[in-house]
Structure formats: structure tokens, C-alpha cells
C-alpha positions, 0 to 999 in steps of 0.5 A, spaced: 725 457 444 728 453 439 729 446 441 736 446 442 735 451 447 730 448 451 734 442 451 740 446 454 736 449 460 732 442 461 739 439 462 741 445 467 735 444 470 737 437 471 744 439 473 741 443 478 738 437 481 743 433 482 747 439 485 742 440 490 742 433 491 750 430 491 754 436 491 757 441 487 762 437 485 758 433 481 756 439 478 763 441 476 764 435 472 759 435 468 761 444 466 762 445 460 762 454 460 768 458 462 768 459 470 761 463 472 757 463 466 751 460 468 749 459 460 750 462 453 745 462 448 746 466 442 753 469 443 752 472 449 753 470 457 749 470 463 753 469 469 753 469 477 754 476 478 748 478 473 744 473 477 747 477 484 745 483 480 738 482 478 737 478 485 739 485 488 732 487 486 728 482 490 727 484 497 732 480 501 728 476 506 725 473 498 731 471 494 731 465 498 724 463 496 724 466 489 730 461 487 727 456 491 724 454 484 726 451 478 721 454 474 723 461 476 731 459 475 730 457 469 725 463 467 730 468 470 736 466 466 732 465 460 730 473 461 737 475 462 739 472 457 734 475 451 735 482 454 742 481 453 742 478 445 737 485 444 743 488 447 748 486 443 743 486 437 741 494 439 749 495 439 751 492 432 745 495 429 748 501 433 742 503 437 747 505 442 750 512 438 743 515 438 743 521 442 736 519 444 738 512 447 744 515 450 740 520 454 735 514 457 741 509 459 744 516 462 737 516 466 738 510 468 745 509 470 742 515 474 737 513 477 740 506 479 746 510 482 741 515 485 738 509 489 746 506 490 747 512 494 740 511 498 743 505 500 750 506 502 747 511 506 742 507 510 748 503 510 753 507 513 748 510 518 750 508 526 744 505 528 741 507 536 740 500 540 733 499 538 730 494 543 731 499 548 728 504 544 723 499 544 722 497 551 721 504 553 716 506 547 712 499 550 712 502 557 710 509 555 704 507 550 702 500 553 695 501 553 696 502 545 698 493 547 691 491 549 688 486 546 681 488 548 676 483 551 670 479 547 664 483 549 658 478 547 651 483 547 644 481 544 641 488 541 634 490 537 636 493 530 631 497 527 632 499 520 630 505 517 630 502 510 623 501 509 620 506 514 621 513 515 627 515 519 622 519 524 618 512 524 624 509 526 627 513 531 620 512 534 620 505 534 627 504 536 625 509 542 620 504 544 624 499 545 630 503 549 625 505 554 622 498 555 629 495 555 631 500 561 624 498 565 624 492 564 631 488 562 628 481 563 624 482 557 629 483 552 629 477 549 622 478 547 622 486 545 628 482 539 623 478 537 617 483 537 621 490 533 629 487 531 629 487 522 635 483 523 634 477 520 641 473 522 640 474 529 632 474 531 633 466 531 638 466 537 635 473 541 639 479 537 645 475 540 652 478 537 659 473 540 664 478 538 662 485 537 669 488 539 672 492 534 674 489 528 668 484 528 663 490 527 661 496 524 665 501 528 659 506 532 655 499 534 663 496 536 664 502 540 656 502 544 658 495 545 665 497 549 662 501 553 657 496 556 661 494 563 655 489 567 652 484 564 645 488 563 647 493 562 643 497 556 646 502 551 643 508 548 641 508 542 646 507 537 645 509 530 649 505 524 649 505 516 643 498 518 639 503 522 638 504 529 640 499 534 639 498 543 644 494 546 643 490 552 651 486 555 651 479 555 658 478 557 665 482 556 671 479 558 676 483 561 682 486 556 689 483 556 695 487 557 700 484 551 707 483 554 714 486 551 716 479 548 710 479 544 710 485 540 718 487 541 720 484 534 715 488 530 716 493 535 723 494 534 722 493 526 718 499 526 721 504 530 728 501 525 724 504 519 721 510 522 727 511 524 731 510 518 726 513 514 727 520 517 734 520 517 732 519 509 728 525 508 732 528 511 738 527 508 735 528 501 732 534 503 738 537 504 740 536 497 734 538 495 734 544 499 740 547 496 741 553 491 736 551 486 736 555 479 731 554 473 729 557 467 722 559 468 721 560 461 723 553 460 719 550 465 713 553 462 715 550 456 714 543 459 706 544 458 706 544 451 712 541 449 708 534 448 701 536 446 700 533 439 700 536 433 695 541 433 692 541 440 692 546 446 692 547 452 685 548 455 687 554 457 689 556 451 683 554 447 678 557 452 682 564 450 682 562 442 674 561 443 673 567 447 676 571 441 673 568 436 667 570 439 669 578 441 671 578 433 664 575 430 660 581 427 654 582 431 647 580 429 644 585 424 637 583 426 639 583 435 640 591 433 632 593 430 628 596 435 620 594 435 
């Protein structure tokens, strides 16, 4: 960026800051550009319409935050000016008349129009009452919205890292048998048998052994214990073998509909719209199709570097060369 353009942008940022502080009238008094023109450089202009088109590519929920930054505004304006100047130079050099470039422009146009048509289709959909659908869904899937109560357990870990699997199984078997016979001696079993150095100091205690807190088999076994003092069957995890003793199991909590309503409505809406879009595009893709088998097949080699072959062609060439190779006279001699 040359000093003049940097000075210009700096002035624009100051003007923007002043506008934010004292309102649009102050900025209008300083304006020297035509109405609607945000910036000008090198014979090209960035208009509010250009900014709107750029902003349309940003998710609606993120647009306000994106533009609430002078640095991002400057970067956006300068980026658009640069692209416009490059495009102007390309036109001056008649690059837009090149057949290949015209095809790229056509593809870009079709991409934009295809996206616009999908948005138009979605905008035209008559949406059902997702609040009502969400409530019905919640009532029939209430178990999906249960927060498991915290599970506090003590456990013994017998690792199979430094001993054979059979040795580990035998050792954890002793732990399970003793724990079932004498649950009150579980702390002593931790001290004697456990290989979990991280919990030995607190008698193998895990304050929250619920899903997402511990590895899945451990958490599942902990959740299955209901009464304090219950002993689990032997549990295998990637760390080895465990036996658990329940210390406390807090009751599960059912989430209310109000807690999950907004997220569920959004999910149902997204799923419903996605299904309609898939059906719409599927109908288009299901129309009668004609294709040239020869041209389709030719695409496999159309973009290969000169002199290259597909793996199949290379193998066929190698097989043909091997078949034409003269037989080794020495190989025909008999002893």
C-alpha cells in the first residue's frame, strides 16, 4: 500500500470513528465521494452494494461482529479495491476475452446462481410450527434429555501393561472376590492391588465417573451401580482391569422443555429444511440423463502429464513387454 492510500484509509477510519461517536451527519459533511461509494483507488470504486455482496457470504449471525472492527473493515475495503484493480487490468489486457477465462467466468456465474436458487427455494418454503413439533418431540423423547446424576466411586486398577493378561485377570479376580466378601475392606484392596498412582492417595476415589468424564466402559459400569457399597463386575478398559465400589449416586435430572426448546427448534428446523433441499436437488438429479461414455471415460487420462499412464495401462504395457521378451536359452537346456 502506498503512503497516499494508507493516508486515505487512515482518514476513512477516523471518519468512521467520528460517525460512530456523533452520527451520520458529521460524516456526510466530510464526504468527497459520490453517494454510496465507500472508497476509491486506482480508478475503481467500492460501493455499499459491493460491501453488501461481500457481507452476504458471511453467516448472518456473524456479520455484525465481523464489521465491528476497524481493522477488518479496512482489510475488507482494501481487498475489494485490489481485486477490482486487478480485474480492471485484466479487462484492459483483454483477458476477459480468452475462451478459457470466459468458461471460468461462466462456471463462477453458475455457482453463484445455483447458490442463489437454493437460498430462494429455502426462503419460499412454508415452515411448520416448529415450537409445537419440538414440544411433541420432547414429550416422546424425554429420556434423551436426562442429565445423569454424578456418580462417585472408588476403584482398583490392575494394569496389563507390565504383566501378562492372564496375570492381570487372576489378580483382579482376587480383588473382586475379596471386595464382594468384605466391601468394608475396599480401601485396603486399593492400597494393596491398585496400579492407579493418581488415585491411590485418596483410596481410588473418582468424584464424577459419569459419561464424558471417564472412558466409556468405566462410566457404564459406574452408572449401573445404584446403592452405596455396590461392587461392580470386572471391567476392562484400555488401562487394564477395574473393580468399582459405589460411594454415592446422585439422582438423574430431567431437563425441562424450556431448557432445550431453542436448540431443539433450531435442530428440527435445520433437519426439515435439509430434507426438503435434498428432495429438491434429488428430483433435479433424477431427471433423464444422457452422457457420452467415450468422453466420460476419456476424463481419466485427459489431465495426465504428457508421457504418463494410468496404473492399469502401465501394468498392461509391462505385461505385454514381458510376454514379448525372448525366452532364456539357458532355461531350455536339460541336465
